[in-house]
C-alpha positions in Angstrom: 105.9 89.2 90.5 102.5 88.2 92.1 103.6 89.9 95.3 104.3 93.1 93.5 100.8 93.3 92.0 99.2 92.3 95.3 100.6 95.5 96.9 100.9 97.9 94.0 97.3 98.2 92.9 95.8 98.6 96.5 98.4 101.3 97.1 97.4 103.1 93.9 93.7 102.9 94.8 94.4 104.3 98.3 96.6 107.2 97.0 93.8 108.0 94.4 91.2 108.0 97.1 93.3 110.4 99.3 93.7 112.7 96.2 90.0 112.5 95.3 89.2 113.6 98.9 91.2 116.7 98.3 94.0 115.9 100.7 96.8 117.2 98.6 98.6 119.5 100.9 99.2 119.9 104.7 96.5 122.5 104.9 93.9 120.1 103.2 95.0 116.9 104.9 92.2 114.6 106.3 91.9 112.0 109.1 91.7 108.3 108.4 88.0 108.5 109.3 87.4 111.4 106.8 89.2 109.4 104.1 87.5 106.0 104.9 90.9 104.2 104.9 92.2 102.2 107.8 94.9 103.7 110.0 97.3 100.7 109.3 97.0 101.2 105.5 97.8 104.9 105.9 100.7 104.2 108.1 102.0 101.7 105.5 101.7 104.3 102.8 103.6 106.8 105.1 106.4 104.3 105.6 106.9 103.7 101.8 106.7 107.5 101.4 103.6 107.6 99.1 101.8 109.9 101.5 102.7 112.2 104.4 101.2 112.5 107.9 100.9 115.9 109.7 101.8 116.4 113.4 98.1 116.3 114.3 97.5 112.9 112.6 96.0 113.9 109.3 97.2 112.5 105.9 97.8 113.9 102.5 99.4 113.2 99.1 102.0 116.0 98.4 101.1 117.3 95.0 103.0 120.2 93.6 100.7 120.5 90.6 97.6 120.3 92.8 96.2 117.4 90.8 
């Protein structure tokens, strides 16, 4: 159970940070530098399908409701 919390809350914080940066669609996607999040963290979030990566290396959280 502790392992769950060790990864769950940092994931939520990173996703929130991406959303707050306005990276909620492919058009508004941001680079890791613009987001202030390490590339390895973003790659992990892509691998667990929390965020998406564009072909040019930018990241975003797909939000249908734009929130």
